[in-house]
N, C-alpha and C positions, 0 to 999 in steps of 0.2 A: 453403569452406563458410561461409554467413552465418546468423546467429541474430539476430532482433531482440528486444530486451528492453525492457519498459516498466514502470516503477515508478510507480503512480498514487497520489499523496499528496493531502493537503489543499491545500497551497499550490503544489506544482509536480508536474509529470509528468516523470520523469527517464528519458531514452531512451538506450540504448547498443546499437550495431550490432557485433556480434562478427563478425570475419572471421578465419578460422582462418589466412590467409596473413600476417596481421600480428601484431606484439606487440600484447598486450591494451592496453598503454599508448597504442597509436597507433590504436584503434578510435574510430570517429566518435561523438560524444556530443551531446545536445541536452537542455538544461534549460528546460522551457517552463511557462507557466501550467497548472495542473490543470485538467481538465474542469470540476469544480465552480466554480472560480474564473472560468472563461470565461463560464458561465451566470450566476453571480453579476454579472459586469460588464454583460452584455446586459440583465439584469433591472433593474439600477440605471440604465442608460441610459433604459430605458422609463419609469422613475419620474421621471427628470430632464427628459424631453421636455416640450415646451410644451403647454398645454391644460389644461382642467379635467378632473376624473376622469369626467365624462360624455362628453368628446370624445376621451379617450385611446384608442388603438387596443388592442382586446382581444388577449389573448395566448394561444396554444395550444401547450401543451407535449406532445410525443409522444414515442415512442422506448422507452426502456429505464430500468430502475431504475439509478440511478448514485449516487455518493457524495454525501451530503447535506451538512450543515454550511452553507458558504457559500452554495450554490445554493438550498437549502431556506430558509434564512433570507430571502433576497432575494425568493423566490417568494411566501413568507407576507406579507412587507412590501408587496409589490404588491397582493395581495388586499386587505389592511387599507386600502390607500390608495384603494380604490375601483375599482381596474382589474379588469375581468372576465378572469378567468384560467380557462382550460379545461385539464383534463389527461386524457390517455388512462389506463385502469387501470394499465397497466404503468409508465407514467412516474409516476404518482401515488404508488406505492410508495417513490419517492424521499423523499417526506415522512414517509410512514407505512404500514406493511404493512396497517393496518386502515383501509380506504378512507372509512369513516363519520367517522373522525376527521380525514381530509383535507378532507371537505366541511364539517365544522364550522368550518373556517378561512375559509369563504367561497369555496372553489375548487369549480368545477363539474366533476364527473367525466363524461365523454363516451365513447362507445364509439368504435372505429376508424372505423366507418361514419359516425357522427355528425361525427366529426372531418373527414372528407373533405368532408362537406356544409356546413361552416361558410362563412360569406361570405368573400370574397376579402381584405377589409381586415384579416383576422386576422393578427397577427404570429406567425409559426410557428417554433418552436425545437425541435430534436430533442435528447433527452436520451441521452447514453451516455458510458461512461467511456473506452472504447477506439475511437479513430477511426483505423482503418488506412489509409483513403484520404487523410485530412489529413496523417497522418505520412509516408506514401509520397511525397505531392505535395511535402511540405517537403524531404525529402531529394533528390527529383528536381531541385528549384531549385539544387542544389549538384552536379549530375551523378552522383548516387548512386542506382542503381536497387534496388528491392526485390522484383524479380519472380523472384529465384533463391534465395529463403530456404529453408533445411532446417527452420527451426521458428520459432515466435514464443512468447514467454513475457511474461505480464502479471501484475503483482501488484496487488491491491487489498485494502483492509481490509473484512471482512464481519462484522457482528455476528450473522448468521443471521436466519432468519425464526421468531422465538420465538412459540409459541402465545399466544392472548389470555389476559391475566392472569399471564404469566411474564415475569420481568425479563429484558430482552435481555442485561444484564450477566452474569447467572447462566446465560443460555442459552449465551452465547459461552463461558463458562468450562467449562461441561459439554462442550462441543465439543471445546475444547483438550485437555481431560482425556482424552476418548475417542481423540483422534488420537494423543496421546503414548502412551497404553497400548497402541494397535494397532500404532505403529511409533515407537520411542523415537529420534526423529530430526527434525531441523528440516525436512528434505525431506518429512516427513509431511504438511505443510501445502500441497503442491503436487500437482496433478492434471492429467491429460490432460483435455481439454474433456468428453469423453464420460463421465468418471467423477466429476464434481463432484456432492457430496451434494445432494439436493434442498433441504435446508434452508438451504444457502449460496446465497440468491437473488441476491446481487450478483455473485458470482463467475459464477453462471449467466447473468446477464444480459450480463456481458462476453462470455461464449462466444456468446450469442445475437445480440449485436451484431456478431460477427465470423464469422458462419456460413459466409461464402463465401471464406474465406482459402485461399491457395495452398499451405498447409503446415499440419502439426499445430500445434495451440495447447495451451500449458501455462499454467496459472493457479495463482497462489499468495497466501497472506496475506502483507501487506506487512512486518509486523514480524519474522517469522522469516526472510523473505528478507533483510532488512537485517542481521539478527544472523548469518545464514549467510554473507553477503557480507563482513561485518567480519572475520570469522575468516580471510579470506586476507590481511590485513595480516601481513607477515613477522614482525613482533614478537609479535602475537597468536598467530600459527599455532604458535609455540614452546611456548606453554604447554599442559600437559596437562589442567589444570583452569582454568577462568576464569569470570568473570561479565561478560557483554556486556550493556549498556543502550542501548536505542534510544530516544532522547528526541525523539518526533514532535511535529508542531504540535497534534495532539489527544490522542493517546495515548503513554504512556511504558510500555515493556515490557522487562523484564529476564530473561535466561535465565541459570541457573547450569549450566554445561556441565562434565561430567566427561570423562574419557578417551574413553568410547564412548557415552554417553548423556546426556539431559537430566535433571538432578538436581532442578531447581525452576524456578519461573517466577512473576512477578507481573505485572499489567497495571493501570495507573491512568491516570486522565485528567490530561493534562500541566497543565491549567489549575488542577487541585486541589491540586498539589503544589508545594514549594519545595526547595532544596538540602538543607535540614536534614531535611525529611520523606523526601525520596528516599534519603538516606544511611542513615536509620533503617531503612527498607524493605531496603535492599542488605545491612546487617548482619544483620538477621534472615534474609534469604534465605541468607546464608553460614553462620549458625550453625545453621540448620534449624528455628528457632523461629517463623518467619512462618506465620501463619494465614490462611485465606481470609477469614474476617470482618474482619481487620485492615485489608484493603484494601477489601472489599465495603462494609462500614459506613462507610467514609469517601468513598462515591460513586465509588470505583473499580470495576474488573471483578472482581478477586480474586486469590488466590494459590494455587498448588499445589506441594506438596513430595513429592518421590519419594526423597529420602534424608535421614536424620537426622543424617548424619555432619557434622562441622564442615568448613566450607571455610575454610583458613587464609589470611588476608591476610599480605602481607609475603614472599611466596615470589618475587614478581618486582619489577621497579622500579615497578610500578604495582599498584593494588588492583582497579580496575574499568576495563574497556574501554567507551568512550563513542562512540556514533555518533548520527546523526539531525539533522534540521534546527533542533531547539531545543537542541542540545548547548551552547549558550552559557549554559544554566544553570550548567554545570560551569566556565565561564571565571571565575566569582567565586572561584575558587581563587586567583587572584593576589592577592586581598585577604585570604588566610589563613582563609576561611570554610569550607573543606572539610576534613573529617576523614579522608577517604579520598583516596589518590593516583589521579587518573584518567589513563588513556591514550586519547588520541583517534585512533581507527583510520583509517587513509587506505589501504585496499586498492587496489593498483596506482595509487597516488598520488592517489586521488579518493574522498572521503568521500561526496559527493552521489549517487554511483551505486552504493554498496554493494549496495543492494537489487537492481540489476541483476546484479551479480556472484553474489548469492545465487540469483537466477532462473536464471542460466546454470548454475551448479553443480547445481541441482535438475533442470533439464532434462536434463543429462547422465545423472542417475540414471534417469530416466523414459524416455528415448529411447535405447536401446543403440547405434542408428546413428550418434549424434553423440558418444557418451561418450569415445572415444579422443582425438578431435582437441580437443575441449573440455578435458578433463582434462590433455591435454598442453599446451595453451596456458596454463592456469592454474598449471601447474607450471613454465612458462617454457621449455618444450622445443620449442615450434612457434613459427614467425614470426620468430624471432631473425635479425636482419640483413637483414630485408626491409623496405623503406621504402614508404609509401603511393604514391609516384610510380612504383614498380616494379610496382604491382598494376593490372592492366587489368580493366575491368568486362566 
């Protein structure tokens, strides 16, 4: 049984191909530039091409809503530089859900029919977070086929489509609260493609861009996926209570986890914090005193507490479990700057694909037909003694 998992971040897209015949440590992995970085580089190439702003080739962006950040910045920069930039409505929501605000940037919104009628010298780029054909082609170059998958699972960060005048930071935290109160579990943030809430437009765009897949598609929010995956580190798994902090390129999210449920969570923008501020937030998450406004008023997303009981540090050899591509923030501990003892989770020997392992675990909860094999593999019960060269495609 094979399951393809893809964790789409800001810097990279991390890909793990689960094969029930193999130990998890022997699964094939790819760490590649994220889709938003790929568009960023293409737009930068257009900006650096020769010619004046009057002779540069116009750019047409079609496709789906995708992760913004680097791609959105480069698109806006191109428009400011005088390059004629066209975007179809769905693609334009990558910049802003309110299309009038996209047009205010000097970008021209065109219908799908108008896009087809544009002259041939327009440079065309398709926006989408998940490109199954490209991933399958990449694996095929190494003799690995993806035509026999049991499931595909994709993680992406989604602010949600906040109504006009509503803070997207507040909107996202209202959504997190609703999900946790509905199902107090990290897997509450995973869905079959047909069950994605309408407000989660980026996750729905992932599903729309993969409408002809050969198997079921599961989508999930990136941070809960990473935290869930980090929990499979053997040292972390022993703890009945723990705080796991995912320090991402754009967002830092920490969950306080009890034996059976989520006890608290906060989410901040990584660029707005340093180690001192992060540890202050972690301490207040632990003692139950952290308030939503403590984070929201500091340009973060917010905080939620579901338990006022104190989480006691010092019960383990570490105080906080750390994962994520910006975990180097905690590397300053070698200079004595940290007041908490961090543990750097490496589930199945690899921090970079913690999100993929979280996706795999969530998929096993959602799809009963894969649960026995996946859960057995994650417990180390399957694949033992089988080497990659013993497995035939």
